[in-house]
N, C-alpha and C positions, 0 to 999 in steps of 0.2 A: 442802338444796335445797327450795325452796318448791313446794307442791302447786298444781296448777291447780284451778279451781273444780270441774271435772268429776271430777278425782281425789279431791277432798275430799268430794264428794257420794257417790261410789262407796264410799269408805272408811267414811263415815257409814252407808250402807246395810248394808255387810258387818258392821259392829260392832253394828247394831241390826236385823238381818234378822228375828229372831223377832217383834219389835214390828210390823214392816211386814207380815208374813204374818198375824199374829193381831191385826189392828187392833182397838183397844178402842172404836172409834167405832161407835155403833149405826147409823149411816148405812150402814156396810158390813154388809149383812144376812147375808152368808155368808163369813166369814173362812176362809182356808186354815189348817188346823191341822197339816198335814204335807204334805211333797212328797218322793217317792222314785220312782225308775225310771219317770219320766214321769207318775206318778199324782199328781193334785191332790186332796187329801182335805179336805173342808170340812164345816161344820155351820152351819145357819141359826140366827139368833137368833129366839127366840119361836116355834120350829117344833115344837110338841107337838100340833098338831091334825091335820095332813095325814096322817101315817102312824100316829099314836097309839102309837108305841113309839120308844125311843131308836134313832137311826140316824145314819149319815153319808152324805154325797154324795161320789161319786168321779167325776172327769173324767180321761179319757185320750184324747188326740187328739179324734176325733169321737164317742167313746163317753161315755155318762153312765149312772151306775147309783146305786142307793140300797141300803145294806147295814144290816141289823139289827146293833146293837151286842151285845145279849145272846146272839144265836144265831150271828152272824157270817155269815149267809146273805144272798144278794141278794134284795131284795124288790121291786125295780123297775128297769127299764132293761136295758142290755146292756153286756157287758165281755168282751174276749178272755180265753180260758181261762187262759193263762199269767199274765196280770195279775190275774185273779180269785184265783188261788192265792196270790199275794203279798198281796193285800188281806185275804183270810181269815186268813192267818198273822199279819199285822200286827194285825188286830183281836184275835185270840186273845192276843197278847203284850201288848196295851195296853188291855184291857177296863176296868181300874180307872181309868186316866187318861181314857179315852173317856167313861165314866159320870160322872166328875167334871166334864168339860167339858160334857156334856149337861145336868147340873144347873145349870151356870152359864149355858148358852145359853138355856134356856127362860125364864129371868128377865132376860135381856139383859145379863149380866155379861161382861166381857172373857174370852176363851178363852185357854187355854195351848197353846203349841206342844208337840206330842208327837214324840218322837224317831222318825226314819225307820227303815225296815227296811234293814239293811245286808247 
């Protein structure tokens, strides 16, 4: 059976979802590197001046926060307590991958998707 155009586009997105979330385009200044439990985790390209330490940006509904990668603590913004526990756990489990992405982001290289917390 032949797929409709919409079905074909949806299938393409599913097969390439990591690429779409972690766009290598430098015009996308904050690609999403992970998504789980409603949390969108991203990293800005060329963002080593504002906070002066490796960090991630997390969005959940109307909440936004910034977390240190080395320490796993919140350094800016607000986040509900139950979501913050998930974020801190995820950072702890993925510190190596996060630091690798940080090294790539500060020079504008494409970022890698990091596995979500299950």
